[in-house]
Every structure is written in C-alpha cells, then in structure tokens.
C-alpha positions in Angstrom: -12.0 32.9 -62.8 -11.2 32.5 -66.5 -7.7 32.3 -68.0 -6.0 35.3 -69.4 -7.3 35.9 -72.9 -4.1 37.2 -74.4 -2.1 34.3 -73.1 -4.7 31.8 -74.5 -4.6 33.5 -77.9 -0.9 32.9 -78.0 -1.2 29.2 -77.2 -4.1 28.7 -79.5 -2.2 30.3 -82.4 1.1 28.5 -81.6 -0.1 25.1 -80.4 1.3 23.2 -83.4 4.7 25.0 -83.1 4.8 24.3 -79.4 4.3 20.6 -79.9 6.9 20.5 -82.7 9.5 22.2 -80.4 8.8 20.5 -77.1 6.9 17.3 -77.9 8.3 13.8 -78.5 11.6 12.4 -77.3 12.2 10.6 -74.0 10.7 11.6 -70.7 12.8 14.0 -68.7 14.5 13.0 -65.5 11.9 15.0 -63.6 9.0 13.3 -65.4 10.6 9.9 -64.9 10.9 10.5 -61.1 7.3 11.6 -61.0 6.1 8.5 -62.9 8.0 6.2 -60.5 6.7 8.1 -57.5 3.1 7.2 -58.4 1.7 3.8 -57.7 1.5 1.5 -60.7 -1.7 2.1 -62.5 -2.3 5.3 -60.5 -4.6 8.1 -61.6 -2.7 11.3 -62.5 -3.7 14.8 -63.7 -1.6 16.8 -66.1 -2.7 20.3 -65.1 -2.0 22.7 -68.0 -1.1 19.9 -70.3 -0.3 21.8 -73.5 0.0 19.3 -76.3 0.2 16.5 -73.7 3.7 15.3 -74.4 4.3 14.6 -70.7 0.8 13.0 -70.4 1.6 10.7 -73.3 4.7 9.4 -71.4 2.6 8.9 -68.3 0.0 6.9 -70.2 2.7 4.8 -71.9 4.0 4.0 -68.4 0.6 2.5 -67.5 -0.9 5.4 -65.5 -4.5 6.5 -65.9 -4.1 10.0 -67.3 -6.4 13.0 -67.3 -5.1 16.1 -69.0 -6.6 19.6 -68.9 -5.7 22.9 -70.5 -7.4 26.3 -71.0 -6.3 26.4 -74.6 -8.9 24.7 -76.9 -6.2 24.1 -79.6 -3.9 22.5 -77.1 -6.7 20.2 -75.9 -7.5 19.3 -79.5 -3.9 18.1 -80.0 -3.8 16.4 -76.6 -7.0 14.4 -77.3 -5.3 12.7 -80.2 -2.7 11.1 -78.0 -3.3 7.5 -77.0 -4.4 6.7 -73.4 -5.3 10.3 -72.4 -8.6 11.8 -71.5 -8.2 15.5 -72.4 -10.6 18.4 -71.8 -10.6 22.1 -71.7 -10.6 23.6 -68.2 -9.0 26.4 -66.2 -7.2 26.0 -62.8 -10.3 27.1 -60.9 -12.2 24.1 -62.4 -10.2 21.7 -60.2 -12.6 20.6 -57.5 -11.8 16.9 -57.0 -11.2 15.6 -53.5 -8.8 12.7 -52.7 -9.0 11.6 -56.4 -5.5 11.7 -57.8 -2.3 9.8 -57.0 -0.2 12.5 -58.7 -0.6 16.0 -60.2 1.9 17.3 -62.8 1.9 21.1 -63.3 4.9 21.7 -65.6 5.2 25.5 -66.3 1.5 26.0 -66.3 0.7 27.7 -63.0 3.2 30.5 -63.9 0.4 31.9 -66.0 -1.9 32.3 -62.9 -2.1 35.7 -61.1 0.1 35.7 -57.9 -2.9 36.3 -55.6 -4.5 33.1 -57.0 -1.6 30.8 -56.3 -2.5 29.9 -52.7 -6.0 29.0 -53.8 -4.7 26.8 -56.6 -2.2 25.1 -54.4 -5.0 24.3 -51.9 -7.2 22.9 -54.6 -4.3 20.7 -55.8 -3.7 19.4 -52.3 -7.4 18.7 -51.8 -7.5 16.8 -55.2 -4.6 14.5 -54.2 -4.9 11.4 -52.1 -2.9 11.2 -48.9 0.8 11.0 -49.8 0.0 12.0 -53.4 2.8 13.3 -55.5 2.9 16.9 -56.9 5.4 18.3 -59.4 5.6 22.0 -60.4 7.8 23.9 -62.7 7.9 27.7 -62.4 10.1 30.6 -63.6 12.0 32.2 -60.8 12.2 35.9 -60.0 9.9 38.6 -58.7 6.8 40.4 -60.0 4.6 39.8 -62.9 5.0 40.7 -66.6 4.2 39.7 -70.2 6.7 38.3 -72.6 7.1 39.7 -76.1 4.5 37.1 -77.4 1.9 38.5 -74.9 1.8 35.7 -72.4 1.3 36.7 -68.7 3.9 35.4 -66.2 4.1 35.4 -62.5 7.6 34.8 -61.1 8.3 33.2 -57.7 11.3 33.1 -55.5 12.5 29.7 -54.2 11.4 30.8 -50.6 8.0 31.8 -51.9 7.5 28.5 -53.6 8.5 26.6 -50.5 6.0 28.7 -48.5 3.2 27.9 -50.9 4.0 24.2 -50.6 4.1 24.3 -46.8 0.9 26.3 -46.4 -1.0 23.9 -48.7 0.1 20.9 -46.7 3.0 19.5 -48.8 6.4 18.1 -47.9 9.0 19.2 -50.4 11.1 16.2 -51.5 13.5 18.0 -53.7 14.1 20.8 -56.3 16.4 21.7 -59.1 17.1 25.2 -60.4 18.4 26.0 -63.9 18.1 28.2 -66.9 16.5 27.4 -70.3 15.2 29.0 -73.4 11.4 28.8 -73.9 9.1 29.5 -76.8 9.8 33.2 -76.6 13.5 32.6 -77.1 14.7 34.2 -73.9 16.9 32.3 -71.4 15.1 32.4 -68.1 15.8 31.0 -64.6 13.4 28.3 -63.4 12.8 25.8 -60.6 11.4 22.3 -60.7 10.0 21.2 -57.3 8.5 17.8 -56.3 6.5 17.3 -53.2 4.2 14.9 -51.4 0.9 15.6 -49.7 1.5 15.2 -46.0 -2.0 13.8 -45.0 
C-alpha cells in the first residue's frame, strides 16, 4: 500500500519549513528515555523520520540509525545528517525480523489508515529483537480527517492504543498525554507511549 498522495505532497512542499520549526535543539525527555532504553551501539529505526532531527540525536548518542520516510524531500534532508542511513519507504515496506533494538515512530503512524494500524504494529513487533523498545506518538481522539493543509489523520483513544500494543505483543512501560500546536497551527491532544516487545 502506498502512502496518501495528498499528505506526501504537503510534506514534500514543506520539508524545509518543517525542519526549521521542529529541528535542532536538545533531545526531548521522551527521546532521551528511548535512547537510554536501547543497548549502547544498538540498531534503531526512525520510522517516518521527517527531516531526521530525532535520528540525528540517536546517531550522536552512538546508536546505529536507519531512517525512513515516504516523503522524498524529507529523505533528502535526512540523508544530509551525520551518522544516518536514510531511504524512502512506506510503512508496508517494513519486513525485517528480529533486526532492531528500538523503533521510534514519532507522530508518523497517525497518517496511516485505521484499518492498517494492526498490521503495522505487527510488523514493528516482528522487526524488533526480543525486549526491543518501541516509542510512538499519536494524536488522540476518534475518527479520521484531514487538516486544513490536506494531511490525512487517524486519531486513537488511549484504550485503543493500549489494545494495539497488547495485540502486537508489547508491554506498555509508560505514557504521557498533552496538547501541542503542530505545523497546521491547531492545538491538538496527543499521547506518547513507550513499550517493550515481550518476547
């Protein structure tokens, strides 16, 4: 399944703006916990990496970083960052088995259709080594919509996200809820959840 064209068009057009707004700075507390939850020198995947700001912090911390995004322009920017292997790919291209020590999906899977989420969670679990770390950021709510920029969103409830984790074979280690303004300028509720592959 390919990515949503209208969503990709937005990210291709606004990749430089996105990096200027959200790139740089220090790693967030969520990213810092993720980095320290992965073995030193471990292999990690930034799934839906955008301009690879998070991936750059991971590489600076000594992790072996692969970064993928469906947007060609985002991948072009990501590939310029030191220590990162970046390539263009969609969620359905993830077919590794027991390969990664950690997978970081920071507000990327929210662009996938709802009926595809169980499949993507299963692929992530398969790609992780036993006890591998998984982080996900999603906007919370119900239904699917497009923002005024044209990006497609799937919203999840906290219970729904817990269920997706459980069904894919993850143990949830913690989560935080909040509200934040994104590229579209609206203040939206979100959840960050970290989990570990059970076996």
